C-alpha positions in Angstrom: -0.6 7.0 73.9 0.0 3.4 73.9 3.5 2.0 74.1 4.8 0.6 70.7 2.6 3.0 68.7 3.6 6.1 66.6 1.3 9.0 65.5 1.7 10.5 62.2 2.2 14.3 62.1 -1.0 16.3 61.4 -1.8 16.6 57.5 0.3 13.5 56.5 -1.8 11.3 54.0 -2.3 7.7 55.0 0.1 5.5 52.8 -1.2 1.9 52.6 1.6 -0.6 51.9 1.6 -2.1 48.4 0.2 -5.4 48.3 1.4 -8.2 45.9 -1.8 -7.8 44.0 -1.3 -4.2 43.4 2.3 -4.6 42.0 1.2 -7.3 39.6 -1.7 -5.1 38.4 0.7 -2.4 37.6 3.2 -4.7 35.9 0.4 -6.1 33.7 -0.6 -2.6 32.6 3.1 -1.9 31.7 3.3 -5.2 29.7 -0.1 -4.6 27.9 1.0 -1.2 27.0 4.0 -2.7 25.3 2.2 -5.3 23.4 1.1 -2.9 20.6 4.5 -1.4 20.3 6.1 -4.9 20.0 3.5 -5.8 17.4 4.3 -2.8 15.2 7.9 -3.5 15.6 7.7 -7.2 14.5 5.5 -6.1 11.6 8.0 -3.5 10.6 10.9 -6.0 10.8 9.0 -8.6 8.7 8.0 -6.0 6.4 11.7 -4.9 6.0 12.8 -8.4 5.4 10.1 -8.7 2.7 11.2 -5.6 1.0 14.7 -6.9 0.9 13.8 -10.1 -0.7 11.6 -8.3 -3.1 14.5 -5.8 -4.2 17.5 -7.9 -3.8 18.3 -11.5 -4.3 21.7 -13.4 -4.5 23.0 -14.8 -7.9 21.3 -17.8 -9.4 23.3 -20.9 -10.7 21.9 -22.8 -13.6 22.4 -26.4 -14.7 23.4 -25.0 -18.3 25.8 -22.6 -19.7 26.6 -20.8 -22.9 29.0 -23.4 -24.2 26.4 -26.0 -23.9 24.8 -24.4 -27.0 27.2 -24.5 -29.9 24.7 -23.1 -32.3 24.5 -19.8 -30.4 26.9 -17.1 -31.5 26.7 -14.4 -29.1 27.6 -10.8 -29.6 28.0 -8.9 -26.3 26.0 -5.7 -26.3 25.4 -2.8 -23.7 22.4 -0.8 -23.7 21.9 2.6 -22.0 18.6 2.5 -20.2 16.4 5.7 -20.3 16.2 4.9 -16.5 19.9 5.9 -16.1 21.7 2.4 -15.9 23.6 0.3 -18.1 22.4 -3.2 -19.2 24.3 -6.0 -20.3 23.0 -8.1 -23.1 23.7 -10.6 -25.9 22.7 -10.6 -29.7 22.3 -14.0 -31.1 22.0 -13.7 -35.0 19.8 -16.1 -36.6 18.9 -17.1 -40.3 16.3 -14.4 -40.1 16.4 -10.7 -39.1 13.0 -11.4 -37.3 14.2 -10.9 -33.8 12.8 -12.2 -30.2 13.6 -10.2 -27.2 13.7 -12.6 -24.1 13.3 -11.2 -20.4 14.2 -13.4 -17.7 12.6 -14.1 -14.2 12.7 -12.5 -10.8 16.1 -12.9 -9.2 17.6 -14.6 -12.3 19.7 -13.2 -15.0 20.0 -13.8 -18.9 21.7 -17.1 -18.7 18.3 -18.4 -17.6 16.9 -17.9 -20.9 19.6 -19.7 -22.9 17.2 -22.9 -23.5 14.7 -20.5 -25.0 17.4 -18.6 -26.9 18.5 -22.0 -28.2 15.2 -23.4 -29.6 14.3 -20.0 -31.0 17.5 -19.5 -32.7 17.4 -23.1 -34.1 13.9 -22.2 -35.6 15.8 -19.4 -37.5 15.1 -16.3 -35.3 17.6 -13.8 -34.0 17.5 -13.4 -30.3 18.4 -10.8 -27.7 18.8 -11.6 -24.1 19.8 -9.1 -21.5 20.4 -8.8 -17.6 17.6 -7.1 -16.0 18.5 -4.2 -13.4 20.5 -5.3 -10.4 21.2 -8.8 -12.0 24.2 -10.2 -13.7 26.5 -7.5 -15.2 23.7 -4.9 -15.6 23.6 -1.8 -13.1 20.8 -0.5 -10.8 20.8 -0.7 -7.0 17.6 -2.7 -6.7 14.9 -4.7 -8.5 11.5 -2.8 -8.6 9.1 -5.7 -9.8 8.5 -4.1 -13.1 8.3 -0.3 -12.1 11.7 0.5 -13.8 12.1 -2.8 -15.5 9.6 -1.7 -18.2 11.7 1.4 -18.9 14.7 -0.8 -19.3 12.9 -3.1 -21.6 11.8 -0.2 -23.8 15.4 1.0 -24.1 16.3 -2.6 -25.3 13.6 -2.4 -27.8 15.1 1.0 -29.0 18.4 -0.7 -29.2 17.5 -3.9 -31.0 15.2 -1.9 -33.5 18.2 0.4 -34.4 20.4 -2.7 -35.5 20.9 -3.0 -39.2 20.8 -6.8 -39.0 17.2 -6.7 -37.5 13.9 -6.2 -39.0 12.4 -3.5 -36.9 8.8 -4.4 -38.2 9.2 -8.0 -37.0 10.0 -7.9 -33.3 8.6 -10.2 -30.8 9.1 -10.8 -27.0 8.9 -13.5 -24.5 9.3 -13.2 -20.8 9.1 -15.5 -17.8 7.8 -14.7 -14.3 8.9 -11.1 -13.7 10.1 -10.9 -17.2 6.5 -12.0 -18.5 4.8 -9.2 -16.5 7.6 -6.7 -17.6 6.9 -7.7 -21.2 3.4 -7.1 -20.9 3.9 -3.6 -19.4 6.4 -2.6 -22.0 4.3 -4.0 -25.0 1.3 -2.2 -23.8 3.4 1.0 -24.3 5.4 0.0 -27.4 3.6 -1.1 -30.6 7.0 -2.2 -32.0 6.5 -5.4 -30.3 4.2 -7.2 -32.7 3.8 -10.5 -30.7 4.2 -11.4 -27.0 4.5 -14.6 -25.1 3.9 -14.3 -21.3 5.1 -17.3 -19.3 3.8 -17.4 -15.7 3.9 -13.4 -15.2 2.0 -11.9 -12.5 -1.1 -9.8 -12.7 -0.2 -7.1 -10.1 2.4 -6.7 -7.4 0.1 -6.8 -4.5 -1.0 -10.2 -5.5 2.4 -11.6 -6.0 3.7 -10.2 -2.8 0.8 -11.7 -0.9 1.5 -15.1 -2.4 5.3 -14.6 -1.6 4.7 -14.3 2.1 2.8 -17.6 2.2 5.2 -19.4 -0.3 8.5 -18.0 0.8 8.1 -16.8 4.3 5.3 -19.0 5.5 3.4 -16.0 7.1 0.0 -14.7 6.4 -0.1 -11.8 3.9 -1.9 -9.4 6.2 -0.7 -7.3 7.9 2.8 -8.1 6.4 2.3 -7.6 2.7 1.0 -4.0 2.8 3.7 -2.9 4.9 6.3 -4.7 2.6 4.8 -2.9 -0.3 5.1 0.5 1.4 8.6 0.0 2.7 9.6 -1.2 -0.9 8.3 1.9 -2.4 10.1 4.0 0.2 13.3 2.2 -0.4 13.1 2.3 -4.4 11.2 5.4 -4.8 8.7 3.8 -7.2 5.0 3.2 -6.7 5.2 -0.6 -7.0 1.4 -0.8 -6.0 0.7 0.8 -9.4 2.5 -2.0 -11.2 -0.5 -3.8 -12.6 0.0 -5.6 -15.9 -3.8 -6.6 -15.7 -4.8 -3.0 -16.1 -2.8 -2.4 -19.3 -2.7 -5.9 -21.1 -5.7 -4.9 -23.1 -3.7 -2.3 -24.8 -1.5 -4.9 -26.7 -4.7 -5.8 -29.0 -4.8 -6.2 -31.8 -1.3 -7.6 -31.6 -1.4 -11.2 -30.4 -0.5 -12.5 -27.1 0.1 -16.1 -25.9 -0.2 -16.6 -22.2 1.4 -19.8 -20.7 1.1 -20.9 -17.0 1.8 -24.1 -15.1 -1.1 -25.3 -13.0 1.3 -26.4 -10.2 2.8 -23.0 -9.9 2.7 -21.8 -6.1 5.0 -19.0 -6.4 2.7 -17.1 -8.8 -0.5 -19.0 -8.9 -2.1 -19.5 -12.3 -5.2 -17.2 -11.2 -2.8 -14.5 -12.2 -2.7 -15.5 -15.8 -6.5 -16.2 -15.7 -7.0 -12.4 -14.7 -4.6 -11.3 -17.3 -6.2 -13.3 -20.0 -9.6 -12.1 -19.1 -8.5 -8.6 -19.5 -6.5 -9.1 -22.8 -8.0 -8.2 -26.0 -8.1 -10.4 -29.1 -6.3 -12.2 -30.7 -5.4 -14.2 -27.4 -4.7 -17.6 -26.4 -3.9 -19.2 -23.1 -2.1 -22.6 -22.2 -2.2 -24.1 -18.7 0.3 -26.8 -18.5 -0.6 -29.6 -16.1 2.1 -30.5 -13.3 4.2 -27.6 -14.2 5.7 -25.4 -11.3 6.6 -21.8 -11.4 8.6 -21.4 -14.7 8.4 -25.1 -15.3 6.3 -25.2 -18.3 9.0 -25.5 -20.7 10.7 -28.3 -18.9 7.5 -30.2 -18.2 5.8 -29.9 -21.7 9.3 -30.4 -23.4 8.9 -30.3 -27.3 5.3 -29.3 -27.1 6.4 -26.2 -25.4 8.8 -25.3 -28.2 6.5 -26.1 -31.0 3.6 -24.0 -29.7 5.8 -21.1 -28.9 7.4 -21.3 -32.5 4.1 -21.8 -34.2 2.7 -18.6 -32.3 5.6 -16.6 -33.6 5.5 -18.1 -37.0 1.9 -17.0 -37.3 2.4 -13.5 -35.9 5.8 -12.6 -37.4 6.4 -15.2 -40.1 10.2 -16.5 -40.4 
């Protein structure tokens, strides 16, 4: 045996030293195997954030308050919802017992509807506003994008119709954004609502969540939106994917519906109202307001908005 050499014992396998290339290849395999896991985690995290935004929002502050409308004389009311929570509301008596129920938008509270309550009350109508679940002074752990809000609104209709100072045969409703979609859902189930105004409501939850990712989070809807819907359903216990005003709006007919939408709305694009209008039965009318952002038609159109809404209720309900 030559000097400086060693002989391996018999039966010992040859072990080649690891080269730099071998190590790099193994590292690459490990990293690549982790990429799908990281992607799934990322989608899940974004989906959780999206579901949190869909079900919880911080309180809103408005440029107006109740004292800005001296003609409004509020009576504080509580309503026990059939969905198991207490809703805080206000009844504003008018010259007439004909009453309009107002439902606010997503993440807002009943103070949002004070300008609507004001012009309708000045037109002679009694008005009822309320805080949706998980908003204002109402109960509820989370917003459910119409799934339980429609049950709450049906309970509000029960309470308003039972009042001696209300004509139960002359009830109308107006909702904005989520309130508009909720009003469609409730009116389709309750014929006591004789006339409906939907201002910038959505056609279905999936569409509005898709848009929400682009508008609020600046992310593509897929794959985040479907995951958000599933997580939201798990967190709320409600089948949000089944919340589709477009599927039930036809049941409001032959009661009249007036759909309003701003053409500059990027939060809930006017295509939502186009779908709802196409699915609605007669009598129906639609008004697209040029230059109006989400829930901005009243401010942009000004007196014309008030005149059109009042004329609609006058024709449907009288004074």
